[in-house]
N, C-alpha and C positions, 0 to 999 in steps of 0.2 A: 797416299790418298789424295786425289785432286782437290784443289781448293777453288772456291767460287770467287767472284770479284770482290765480295765483302770480307774475304779472308777466313770463311768458315768451311769446314769439310762438307762435301756434297751430301753425304749421308746425314750429318747432323742438321744441315739446313733443311733437308727433306723432312726429317723428324719434327723439327721446329715448325715447319710449314703445316704439316699434318695436324700438329697440336693446335695451331692457330685456327685451322679450318674446323676441327672438331669443337674447339671452344666456341667458335661463332655459331656452329650448329646447336650446341648445348644452350647457348644464350637465346637463340631464336625459339627453340623448342620450349625452354623453361619460361620465357616471357609469354608465349602464346598459351602455354598450359596454365600459367598463373592467371591470365586473363579469363580463360575459359572456365576454370574451376571456380574462381571467385565469382564470376557471373552466375554460374549454376547454383552456387551456395546462396547468393543474394536472392535469386528468383525463387528458390525452394523455400527459404525462410519467409519471404514476403507473402507467398501464397498460403503458408500455413497460418491458420487462425490462432494457433497457440502462441506464436512468437510475434513480437513487436517489430515494426519496420526498422526502427533504429538498431535492433539486435541483428537484423539481416545485414545491414551495412557494416556493422562491427565484425561479424563472422567473415564477411566477404573480404574485408581489408586484411584481417588476420591471416586468412588462408592464402591470400596473394603474397604477403610478405614472407610467410613460411616457405612457400615454393621458391620465391626469389632468393632467399638465403641459401637453400639447398642447391639452387642453380649456381650461385656464386662459388660455393664450396666445390662443386663438381668442376667448374672452370679452373679454379686454382689448383685442383688436383691434377689436371691435365698438364700443368706446367711444373709439376714436381714440388709444390708447396706442401709442407707438413700440415694437412688439414686437421689432424687429431689435436695438435696443440692449439690450432685456431678455434676449434670447437670448445676445447677446455677453457680458452680465454673468454669466449662468448658466454659460457656457463658461469664463470666466475664473475664476469661483469653483470650478468643478469641477476645473480644472487646478491651482489652488492647493491644494485639498483632496487631490488625487491625489499631488502632490509631498510634502505633509506626511505622508501615510499610505502612502508607497510600500511599505514593508515589509508593512504590514497588507494592502494591496490585493494584493500578491504572494501572500500566504497565501490570500486569498479566491479569486484566480484559480486557484491550485493546487488549492484545495478543490473548485472547480467541475470542474476537469479530473479529479480523483480520483473525484468522484461520477458523472461521465459516462463515463469510460473504464473504471472499475471494475478496476484491477489487483488489488484484493483487496476482500473484503466483511467485514462484521462477523462475528466468530466465526472468521475464518481465522487460522492460525498463520503468522506472517510474521517476516522480519528486515528492519528499517527503520533506516537510519542506524546500523548496528552494534548495534541493540537487537532481541533476539528476544522474541516474546511473542504474545499473542492479541489481536486487534483488538476493542475495545469500542465505539468510536464514530468516525465520520468526520464531523467538523464543518467549518464554513466556515473556521476559523482554524487549528485543530490536529487532529491525529489522536491519539486516546487509546487506549492499549493497556495490558495488564498482562503483566509478564514471567512466566515459568514458575514463579518462586518468589514470585509474587503481589506484585510491586512496580508501582505505577501509574506510567506514563510518558506525557507529553504531548509530541508532536513537532510543530513548526510544519509546516504543509502544504507550504511552499516547500522545506523540507529533504527532505520525503518525495518530492515530485514530481521534484526535481532529483537525487536520490540513487538508489542501487541498491535495488530492492525484490525480496526473495526471498519468494515465496508457497509455503509448504510444503503448503498445502491446495488448490492449484489443480488437481492431477491425482489420480486415484483410486489410483494406484500410485506407489511410489518404489523406488529401488534402494538396498539396504543394502550398505555396503562395510565389511568386517572384515579385519583383518590378524592372523595368528597366527604367532609366531616359534617355530621348533623348533631343536633342536641340530643341529650339523653331523654328529654321529654317528648321528642318527636316520634312519629310512627315510622318505624323502619320499613314496613311493607309499602306504605304510601310513597316514601322517598324512592324505593327501588322501582316502583311502578312508574314514577315520573321519568326516571332514567331510562327504563325500558322503552317507554313510548317515544322518547326523544331519539333513541337509537333506531327504532323501527321506522321513524319518519324520515330519517336521513339516508339517502341512497348511497352515500359514500361509506357508511358503516356496513361492512360486508356481513352477510348472514351465514356464509360458509367460509372458514370455520365460524361456528356460532360464538357470539359474544357471551361474556360471563359477568354477573353482578352478584356481589356478596359482601358480608360483613368481614372486614379484614382485621380490625383492631378495636378494642375498647380502650381508647386513649384517656388521658387525664381529663380532657375537657370536651371530648366529642366521641361519637361512634363513627368510625371511619369506614366508608363503603368503597370497595375496590371495583373498578370497572375495567374489564379487558375487552377490547374490540379490535378486530383485524381490519386493515384499511390498505388501499393501494399506496405504494410508496410515494407517488406524486401528490396524494391527498393528505398525507400524514399531518403536516403542520396546520393546514387550513381546518381539517376536521378537529384537531385538538383545540384550537382557539375557539372555534364555533361551539363545540360541545360544552366547554367550560362556561362560556357566556350564557348559552341557552338554558342549561340546567340550573345555573344560579338564578336566572330570571324566573324560571318556573318554580323553584323552591320558594322564592320571595312571594310569588303570587299565591301559592298554596299554604303559606304560613310556616314553612319548614325553615328553620334557622340554621345558619352556619356559625357556630359559636366562636367567640374569641377565646384564646387560652386564658383560663381562670383557675383560681385556687379558692377552696372553701376553708374559712377560718372559724372555728367554734370557740366561744369564750364561756367558761363555766363560772358562775358567781359563787364565791366562797361563803360559807355560813358565817354571818357576822358575829355569832356567839362564840365562834372558835377563834382563839387568839392566833395571830400570825407569828410564826417562829422568828420573823425578822423585826417584830415590833419591839 
């Protein structure tokens, strides 16, 4: 068999050259396919209202690297490498890395779920893991928020996803619940009428659903009146503060008292003709 100038048989050189050509073609196709598919995934996720923009970038990069890895395996296969052992090595390495970064990967998985399921969004008022505040960022590892007194808090995503999430910004309206205690000597009907007039006069107190006023408890020192009123989410705090002040002032004006906690002690005088057992 004739040899070429570099000392290799012509047939072997041709085979090697074809492999190089095919490898280059595979690289070009794989590279462009990775770019096209990752771009398509990114655009599709970003257009969807269900997914966060950050999640689109993550899925896009993940898709790109998966295609590039398979492209590299296909190129190595053209040159006779044992790709099966290479894939097994990658699997073992991935398993080892996964075990070493178990907590971190749990946060990443929870972050992906938070970004896809959207139990809350940036700017929402929430209570997460016992912390109340406003969401600033939903990241892959942590969720960042600041409390209402402006303290920054970083909560691991696994704690967020596995805990109870209260989203105060999810609905347009909320129910405001207030309790007013009046004395046992006061007129319950008059006190309820004052509360009703106050609610009627305030436009922020929604009339549909209708508000409710009733006796909630006969406590030790007071008769407790319960007030349920629906309000727009944006007016919740302002209406709460104004109602408490306004109703208190009207109670004072009409002579309805809000009693302090008190106890009644009765002393019975013993008959002086009877001797005490302790004398």
